C-alpha positions as CSV (number, residue, x, y, z in Angstrom):
1,M,-74.9,-58.3,12.6
2,S,-74.9,-61.8,13.5
3,T,-71.8,-63.9,13.8
4,T,-70.6,-67.1,15.4
5,N,-69.0,-66.4,19.1
6,K,-65.7,-67.6,20.0
7,S,-63.5,-67.1,22.7
8,F,-59.7,-65.5,22.0
9,R,-57.0,-64.6,23.6
10,V,-56.3,-60.8,23.2
11,L,-53.8,-58.5,24.4
12,I,-55.6,-54.8,25.0
13,T,-53.6,-51.6,25.0
14,N,-55.0,-47.9,23.6
15,D,-53.6,-44.4,24.3
16,D,-55.8,-43.0,26.5
17,G,-54.1,-44.8,29.8
18,P,-56.1,-46.5,32.6
19,P,-59.7,-46.4,33.4
20,N,-60.6,-42.4,33.8
21,E,-63.9,-40.5,33.5
22,E,-62.3,-37.8,32.0
23,E,-59.6,-39.2,29.5
24,S,-60.4,-42.7,29.6
25,P,-63.7,-43.7,30.0
26,F,-64.5,-46.5,27.6
27,I,-62.1,-49.0,28.1
28,L,-63.0,-50.6,31.2
29,S,-66.6,-51.4,29.8
30,F,-65.2,-53.1,26.7
31,I,-62.9,-55.3,28.7
32,E,-65.3,-56.4,31.2
33,Y,-67.9,-57.2,28.2
34,L,-65.3,-59.1,26.0
35,E,-64.8,-61.3,29.3
36,S,-68.1,-61.6,30.1
37,F,-68.1,-63.8,26.8
38,G,-65.4,-65.9,27.9
39,W,-62.4,-63.8,26.4
40,D,-59.1,-64.4,27.8
41,V,-57.8,-60.7,28.3
42,K,-54.5,-59.3,29.5
43,V,-54.1,-55.8,29.3
44,C,-50.9,-53.4,29.2
45,L,-51.5,-49.8,28.9
46,P,-49.8,-46.4,29.3
47,N,-50.0,-45.4,32.8
48,S,-50.9,-41.5,31.3
49,Q,-52.6,-40.1,28.2
50,K,-50.4,-40.7,25.4
51,S,-53.0,-39.4,22.6
52,W,-51.2,-38.1,19.1
53,I,-48.1,-40.0,19.4
54,S,-48.5,-42.2,16.7
55,K,-45.7,-45.3,16.8
56,S,-43.2,-43.7,18.5
57,F,-40.6,-44.8,21.2
58,M,-39.3,-42.2,24.2
59,I,-35.7,-44.3,23.7
60,K,-33.8,-42.1,26.5
61,D,-36.7,-42.7,29.0
62,S,-37.0,-45.8,31.2
63,I,-40.1,-47.3,31.5
64,E,-41.4,-47.6,35.1
65,V,-44.0,-50.5,35.6
66,S,-47.2,-50.0,38.1
67,Y,-50.4,-52.1,38.1
68,Y,-54.0,-50.8,37.9
69,N,-56.6,-52.5,40.6
70,R,-59.7,-52.6,38.7
71,K,-61.9,-53.3,42.4
72,T,-60.1,-50.1,44.3
73,R,-59.8,-48.0,41.1
74,Q,-56.2,-47.4,42.7
75,I,-52.6,-47.4,41.3
76,N,-49.9,-49.3,42.9
77,H,-46.2,-50.1,42.7
78,H,-46.8,-53.7,43.2
79,Q,-49.6,-56.5,41.7
80,S,-52.1,-56.5,44.3
81,S,-54.2,-59.0,42.5
82,P,-54.3,-61.2,39.1
83,S,-56.4,-59.4,37.5
84,D,-54.6,-56.0,37.8
85,F,-54.0,-53.9,34.2
86,V,-50.2,-53.7,33.8
87,L,-49.5,-49.8,33.5
88,L,-45.9,-48.9,31.9
89,S,-44.4,-45.0,31.5
90,G,-44.2,-45.7,28.0
91,T,-46.0,-45.4,24.7
92,P,-48.9,-47.1,23.3
93,A,-46.2,-49.0,20.7
94,T,-43.9,-49.1,23.7
95,C,-46.5,-51.0,25.9
96,V,-47.2,-53.6,22.8
97,N,-43.5,-54.5,22.6
98,I,-42.7,-55.0,26.3
99,A,-46.2,-56.8,26.8
100,L,-45.3,-59.2,24.1
101,Y,-41.8,-60.1,24.8
102,H,-41.8,-59.4,28.4
103,I,-44.7,-59.3,30.4
104,F,-46.7,-61.8,28.9
105,K,-43.5,-63.3,27.2
106,D,-45.3,-66.9,27.5
107,E,-48.7,-66.1,26.4
108,S,-50.0,-67.0,23.0
109,F,-52.1,-64.4,21.6
110,D,-54.8,-64.3,18.7
111,L,-55.0,-60.6,18.5
112,V,-53.7,-57.6,20.1
113,L,-56.8,-54.6,20.2
114,A,-55.8,-51.0,20.5
115,G,-58.6,-48.9,22.2
116,P,-61.7,-48.3,22.5
117,N,-60.2,-44.6,22.0
118,F,-61.8,-41.8,23.5
119,G,-62.9,-40.3,19.7
120,R,-62.8,-41.5,16.2
121,N,-59.8,-42.1,14.3
122,S,-60.7,-41.4,10.6
123,S,-58.7,-40.0,7.7
124,T,-55.3,-39.3,7.4
125,I,-54.8,-36.4,9.6
126,Y,-55.8,-38.4,12.6
127,T,-54.8,-41.8,11.5
128,L,-51.2,-40.9,10.8
129,A,-51.1,-39.1,14.3
130,S,-53.1,-41.9,16.3
131,G,-51.2,-43.7,19.1
132,T,-54.3,-46.6,19.1
133,I,-53.2,-47.3,15.6
134,G,-49.6,-46.9,16.2
135,A,-50.2,-49.7,18.6
136,A,-51.7,-51.8,16.6
137,M,-49.3,-51.1,13.9
138,E,-46.8,-52.3,16.7
139,A,-48.4,-55.5,16.9
140,V,-48.2,-56.1,13.0
141,L,-44.5,-55.4,12.9
142,C,-44.3,-58.3,16.1
143,D,-46.2,-60.7,13.9
144,Q,-49.8,-60.1,15.6
145,K,-53.0,-59.9,14.5
146,A,-53.7,-56.1,15.0
147,I,-57.4,-54.1,15.4
148,A,-57.4,-50.5,16.3
149,L,-61.1,-49.6,17.8
150,S,-62.3,-46.0,18.2
151,Y,-65.5,-44.4,19.7
152,S,-67.0,-41.6,17.4
153,F,-69.2,-39.9,19.8
154,Y,-71.6,-36.8,18.9
155,S,-72.5,-35.5,22.0
156,R,-71.3,-35.1,25.6
157,D,-73.6,-37.8,26.3
158,F,-71.8,-40.6,27.6
159,S,-74.6,-42.5,29.1
160,K,-74.4,-46.5,30.1
161,S,-76.5,-47.3,27.6
162,K,-74.7,-46.2,24.6
163,I,-71.4,-46.9,25.9
164,D,-73.0,-51.0,26.1
165,H,-74.6,-50.8,22.8
166,A,-71.0,-49.6,21.1
167,C,-69.5,-52.4,23.4
168,E,-72.1,-54.7,21.7
169,M,-71.3,-53.5,18.3
170,A,-67.9,-52.9,18.7
171,F,-67.6,-57.2,19.7
172,K,-69.4,-58.4,16.9
173,V,-67.6,-57.1,14.3
174,I,-64.2,-57.7,16.1
175,N,-65.5,-61.2,16.4
176,H,-66.5,-61.1,12.7
177,L,-62.7,-60.3,11.9
178,C,-61.3,-62.4,14.0
179,I,-62.7,-65.8,12.4
180,L,-62.2,-64.7,8.8
181,D,-60.1,-67.0,6.6
182,E,-58.4,-64.0,5.2
183,W,-56.0,-61.7,7.1
184,P,-54.3,-58.7,5.3
185,K,-50.9,-59.6,5.0
186,N,-48.8,-57.1,7.3
187,G,-52.1,-55.9,7.6
188,L,-54.7,-54.3,10.4
189,F,-58.0,-53.1,10.6
190,N,-59.2,-49.5,11.5
191,V,-62.5,-50.0,13.2
192,N,-64.7,-46.7,14.1
193,V,-67.9,-47.5,16.0
194,P,-70.5,-44.6,16.7
195,L,-71.2,-44.0,20.2
196,V,-75.3,-43.6,19.9
197,E,-78.2,-46.1,21.0
198,E,-79.6,-47.2,17.5
199,E,-77.9,-49.9,15.6
200,C,-75.3,-48.7,12.7
201,P,-74.9,-50.7,9.3
202,V,-71.0,-51.5,8.7
203,H,-69.3,-50.5,5.8
204,L,-65.9,-51.0,4.3
205,T,-64.2,-47.6,4.1
206,T,-61.2,-46.1,2.7
207,F,-58.9,-43.4,4.1
208,A,-60.5,-39.8,3.8
209,Q,-57.9,-37.6,2.8
210,A,-57.5,-34.3,4.8
211,S,-55.4,-31.6,5.9
212,Y,-55.3,-29.2,9.2
213,G,-53.2,-26.2,10.0
214,S,-51.9,-25.0,12.9
215,L,-52.2,-27.7,16.1
216,F,-50.3,-25.2,18.4
217,K,-50.8,-21.9,20.1
218,P,-49.2,-19.7,21.9
219,I,-49.7,-19.6,25.3
220,G,-49.3,-16.6,28.4
221,L,-47.0,-16.7,31.1
222,P,-46.8,-14.5,34.2
223,A,-45.4,-11.4,32.9
224,A,-44.6,-8.1,34.0
225,N,-45.0,-6.6,30.5
226,V,-48.6,-6.3,29.6
227,V,-49.4,-4.0,26.7
228,E,-53.0,-2.7,27.5
229,G,-55.4,-2.4,24.5
230,S,-53.3,-4.5,22.2
231,E,-55.4,-5.3,18.3
232,N,-52.8,-8.1,17.9
233,V,-53.9,-10.9,20.4
234,E,-51.2,-13.4,19.3
235,Q,-48.6,-10.7,19.9
236,Q,-50.3,-9.1,23.0
237,V,-49.7,-13.4,24.1
238,R,-46.4,-13.8,22.8
239,M,-45.1,-10.9,24.9
240,E,-46.8,-12.4,27.7
241,G,-45.4,-15.7,27.4
242,E,-42.1,-14.4,26.8
243,G,-41.6,-12.4,30.3
244,E,-38.2,-11.0,31.3
245,S,-36.8,-14.3,29.9
246,G,-37.4,-14.1,26.3
247,R,-39.1,-17.3,26.2
248,Q,-41.6,-18.2,23.8
249,V,-44.0,-21.2,25.1
250,F,-46.8,-23.3,22.8
251,R,-49.0,-25.6,23.7
252,F,-50.7,-28.4,21.7
253,L,-54.5,-26.6,21.2
254,P,-55.5,-27.9,17.8
255,D,-58.0,-25.8,16.0
256,Y,-60.3,-28.3,14.5
257,K,-62.3,-25.5,12.6
258,T,-59.3,-25.6,10.0
259,L,-60.3,-28.9,8.9
260,S,-60.9,-29.6,5.2
261,I,-64.5,-30.9,6.1
262,S,-65.3,-31.3,2.3
263,K,-62.8,-33.3,1.3
264,T,-63.4,-35.8,4.2
265,L,-67.0,-36.5,3.3
266,E,-66.3,-38.2,0.2
267,P,-68.8,-41.4,0.0
268,G,-66.8,-44.7,0.6
269,T,-64.4,-43.1,3.2
270,D,-64.5,-43.6,6.8
271,A,-65.4,-40.0,7.6
272,W,-68.4,-39.9,5.5
273,A,-69.4,-43.2,7.2
274,L,-68.8,-41.9,10.9
275,E,-70.8,-38.7,9.4
276,N,-73.7,-41.1,8.4
277,R,-73.2,-43.1,12.3
278,F,-72.1,-46.0,9.7
279,I,-69.2,-48.2,11.5
280,S,-66.0,-47.8,9.5
281,V,-63.7,-51.2,8.9
282,T,-60.8,-49.8,7.1
283,P,-58.1,-52.5,6.4
284,M,-54.7,-51.1,6.3
285,L,-50.8,-52.4,6.3
286,A,-48.6,-51.4,8.7
287,S,-46.3,-49.8,6.1
288,F,-45.2,-46.9,4.1
289,E,-46.5,-47.7,0.8
290,L,-45.0,-46.5,-2.7
291,A,-46.2,-44.1,-4.1
292,K,-47.2,-45.6,-7.6
293,Q,-47.5,-42.8,-10.1
294,P,-46.5,-44.3,-13.5
295,N,-47.6,-40.9,-15.6
296,V,-44.9,-38.8,-13.4
297,N,-41.5,-38.2,-15.1
298,Y,-39.0,-37.5,-12.2
299,R,-36.5,-36.8,-14.8
300,F,-33.2,-38.5,-12.7
301,E,-31.7,-39.0,-16.2
302,S,-30.4,-35.4,-15.9
303,L,-28.9,-36.1,-12.4
304,N,-27.1,-39.0,-13.7
305,K,-25.6,-37.1,-17.1
306,L,-23.7,-34.5,-14.2
């Protein structure tokens, strides 16, 4: 992969929150990589992890501003350096909107970049729920060019060499897209980069169609009524969770084993590309496309005769 380098002014957000080894380990190194090529980077991030939230707004919440100091790695209520990252107590889409129309309203950006996400955003089940992609979609609806970037990892080995190489590969793809003469109208690109040490070929992909089962599980709360020897574990947890108050409690705990793997490995899809450790680039529109099915008759004529 080789392409001409040009400096761009970019707004960066994510859905993993400020730099954090546990939940947001890739954002700082990527920003520093862009800056090493002379890119002018402005940053507005959620102040905490906001995954699986798509393009939502918490319309009854007041949005608070804080700042992440890159040198001290501390979060403050007041800006202490021009290089501080802006943090908002809102969703990724909220960060994009407030950044564009308020915090950086006097700036003109060449690109809004969401990511790099901690984990892949491939197939319909993840892309429709992704806060990373939701932020990029918000940018498009604000008349900006946008790219959603995610790192797909295959082990918990997040070595510096792998992260540096992912930054390099991601930069080459993003820079290439930025200098394209043609950009999808009302569109964006969803880019997934494998977190590996080897060089990865780039594939233009489609979204894998997939499905999943339950995303939530009942959880136990301290309770006096514990049934010993129960064969129905879920019933046991439910009883513990209800306790004397009669409340049921569920937590977001997806069962990834229910993912329809066979469907997601169709050649040419993003999931197939990542399984083969290819970089996937998927052009998409920030819209709900009309389901055009010319051979389907919905028979609305019968309703009009009533």
